[in-house]
C-alpha positions as CSV (number, residue, x, y, z in Angstrom):
1,M,0.0,0.0,0.0
2,N,1.4,3.4,-1.1
3,L,1.3,6.2,1.4
4,R,0.5,9.7,0.1
5,R,3.4,12.0,0.9
6,T,2.5,15.1,2.9
7,R,3.4,18.1,0.9
8,G,5.0,21.1,2.8
9,F,5.6,24.8,1.7
10,T,8.4,25.5,-0.6
11,L,11.0,28.1,0.2
12,I,9.5,30.4,-2.5
13,E,6.0,30.1,-1.0
14,L,7.4,31.0,2.5
15,L,9.2,34.0,1.1
16,V,6.0,35.2,-0.7
17,A,3.9,34.7,2.5
18,I,6.5,36.6,4.6
19,A,6.6,39.4,2.0
20,I,2.8,39.7,2.0
21,F,2.7,39.7,5.8
22,A,5.4,42.4,6.0
23,A,3.6,44.6,3.5
24,I,0.3,44.3,5.5
25,A,2.2,44.9,8.8
26,A,3.8,48.0,7.3
27,V,0.5,49.4,6.1
28,A,-1.1,48.7,9.5
29,Y,1.8,50.3,11.4
30,G,1.7,53.4,9.2
31,S,-2.1,53.7,9.8
32,I,-1.7,53.2,13.6
33,A,1.2,55.7,13.7
34,S,-0.8,58.2,11.8
35,L,-3.7,57.8,14.2
36,I,-1.4,58.2,17.2
37,R,0.1,61.4,15.7
38,A,-3.3,62.8,15.0
39,R,-4.4,62.0,18.6
40,D,-1.3,63.7,20.0
41,R,-1.9,66.8,17.9
42,L,-5.5,66.9,19.0
43,N,-4.6,66.5,22.6
44,A,-2.0,69.3,22.3
45,Q,-4.5,71.6,20.7
46,Q,-7.1,70.9,23.3
47,A,-4.5,71.6,26.1
48,L,-3.5,74.8,24.4
49,L,-7.2,75.8,24.0
50,R,-7.8,75.2,27.7
51,S,-4.8,77.2,28.6
52,V,-6.0,80.1,26.4
53,Q,-9.5,79.9,27.8
54,T,-8.1,79.9,31.4
55,G,-5.8,82.8,30.6
56,M,-8.6,84.9,29.0
57,A,-10.9,84.2,31.9
58,E,-8.3,85.4,34.3
59,I,-7.7,88.6,32.3
60,E,-11.5,89.2,32.2
61,R,-11.8,88.6,36.0
62,D,-9.1,91.1,36.7
63,L,-10.5,93.8,34.4
64,R,-14.0,93.4,35.8
65,S,-12.6,93.8,39.3
66,A,-10.8,97.1,38.4
67,V,-11.3,100.0,40.8
68,A,-10.7,103.8,40.4
69,R,-7.8,103.8,42.8
70,S,-4.5,105.3,41.8
71,A,-1.1,103.9,42.9
72,R,2.3,105.2,43.8
73,E,5.7,104.2,42.4
74,P,8.5,103.2,44.7
75,Y,9.7,106.8,45.0
76,G,6.3,108.4,45.3
77,E,5.3,109.1,41.7
78,P,1.5,108.7,41.2
79,R,0.3,106.2,38.7
80,P,-3.2,106.0,37.1
81,A,-5.7,103.4,38.3
82,L,-5.2,101.8,34.9
83,V,-2.4,102.5,32.5
84,G,-2.0,100.5,29.3
85,D,-0.6,100.4,25.8
86,R,-1.0,98.1,22.8
87,S,0.6,95.0,24.5
88,S,0.4,95.6,28.3
89,F,-1.6,97.1,31.1
90,V,-1.4,97.6,34.8
91,L,-4.4,98.2,37.1
92,T,-5.7,98.3,40.6
93,R,-8.3,95.7,41.3
94,I,-10.4,94.5,44.2
95,R,-8.6,91.5,45.7
96,S,-10.3,88.1,45.6
97,G,-12.4,87.9,48.6
98,G,-13.4,91.6,48.4
99,L,-14.4,93.2,51.7
100,A,-14.3,89.9,53.5
101,D,-10.6,89.5,52.8
102,S,-8.5,90.3,56.0
103,R,-5.7,91.6,53.8
104,S,-5.6,94.8,51.9
105,Q,-8.8,95.0,49.9
106,V,-7.1,96.1,46.7
107,Q,-4.0,95.0,44.8
108,R,-1.9,96.0,41.8
109,I,-1.6,93.6,38.9
110,G,-0.5,93.8,35.3
111,Y,-0.3,91.8,32.1
112,A,2.4,92.0,29.4
113,W,3.4,90.2,26.2
114,S,7.0,89.5,25.3
115,T,8.8,86.9,23.1
116,G,5.8,84.6,22.8
117,K,4.6,84.7,26.4
118,V,1.9,86.5,28.2
119,T,2.9,87.2,31.8
120,R,0.8,88.2,34.8
121,V,2.5,90.3,37.4
122,V,1.3,90.9,41.0
123,W,2.7,93.6,43.3
124,P,2.7,92.9,47.0
125,V,1.2,96.3,47.8
126,V,-0.6,99.0,45.8
127,D,1.7,101.8,46.8
128,A,5.1,100.3,46.2
129,A,8.1,100.8,48.4
130,P,11.6,100.8,47.0
131,S,12.0,97.2,48.3
132,S,8.8,96.0,46.7
133,Q,9.4,93.2,44.2
134,P,6.6,92.2,41.7
135,L,5.8,88.5,41.3
136,P,5.6,87.4,37.7
137,R,3.9,84.3,36.4
138,V,3.8,83.1,32.8
139,M,0.2,82.4,32.2
140,L,0.2,81.7,28.5
141,E,3.0,80.4,26.2
142,G,3.0,80.3,22.4
143,A,1.3,83.6,22.0
144,D,2.4,85.3,18.8
145,R,0.8,88.6,19.9
146,L,-1.3,90.3,22.6
147,S,-3.2,93.3,21.2
148,L,-5.1,95.7,23.5
149,R,-7.5,98.7,22.9
150,Y,-9.3,100.9,25.3
151,L,-12.8,102.3,24.9
152,D,-13.3,105.9,26.1
153,A,-16.6,107.5,27.2
154,Q,-17.2,108.9,23.7
155,G,-17.2,105.3,22.3
156,Q,-13.8,105.7,20.6
157,W,-11.2,103.0,20.7
158,R,-7.8,104.1,22.0
159,E,-4.4,102.4,21.8
160,L,-3.1,104.1,25.0
161,W,-4.7,104.7,28.4
162,P,-5.3,107.1,29.9
163,A,-6.4,108.5,26.6
164,A,-5.3,112.0,25.5
165,N,-8.8,113.4,25.9
166,V,-9.2,112.4,29.6
167,E,-9.5,115.4,31.8
168,E,-6.5,116.2,33.9
169,R,-8.4,116.0,37.1
170,L,-9.6,112.5,36.2
171,R,-6.4,111.0,34.8
172,L,-5.4,109.2,37.9
173,I,-8.8,107.5,38.5
174,A,-10.3,107.2,35.0
175,L,-11.0,103.8,33.7
176,P,-12.0,102.9,30.1
177,R,-15.5,101.7,29.5
178,A,-14.1,98.4,28.0
179,V,-10.9,96.8,26.9
180,D,-10.6,94.9,23.7
181,V,-8.2,91.9,24.3
182,R,-6.9,89.9,21.4
183,V,-4.4,87.0,21.7
184,T,-3.0,85.4,18.5
185,I,-2.0,81.8,19.0
186,K,-0.2,79.7,16.4
187,D,-2.6,76.9,15.2
188,L,-5.6,78.5,16.9
189,G,-5.6,81.9,15.3
190,E,-7.0,85.0,17.1
191,V,-8.9,84.7,20.4
192,R,-10.8,87.9,21.2
193,R,-12.8,89.2,24.2
194,V,-14.3,92.7,24.7
195,I,-14.5,93.1,28.4
196,E,-16.7,95.8,30.0
197,L,-15.3,97.4,33.1
198,P,-17.2,98.6,36.2
199,D,-19.1,101.9,35.8
200,V,-16.6,104.4,37.4
201,P,-15.5,107.9,36.6
202,G,-14.1,108.2,33.1
203,V,-13.6,110.8,30.4
């Protein structure tokens, strides 16, 4: 009785199978790697968006807490309650906690843009002494630009505050009616808020 021989794979068949498997694996790996990269980009954009939203909310909170209270420089020079230009501003605000806060009820804070960063600065006292040192904190990185404008009582946008048309007697306490805040972020574009300030003496 003849036994039928069991036929195995030839070397050529094995090489073809390996080549097909390698091609499928390469395609699958490329697809998975592409999905991972897309996921990482999306996560990074979401983190950046949260950072921008948090930063804008903090700016809005500070501006809405502004008070018409002037300050003094370390050597006694008076400073307006709010002084600002196209990329920075400094103001006096009601401290978090308001009247219930056991510390001074107001504080001096500022924001400035420089080399891709928006920094928030807090002074320990409103009327600074020569030894007073501001405390900076980078609140937003990757900012291509911070643009600011200030709305006067006549409804005109100004690039500097106090505006030139503010009466001399009000220059130290005048606040703009609103501040137009625009932050330009790479990959996100421009984020804008028009923030209304408290109703206090103005121009």
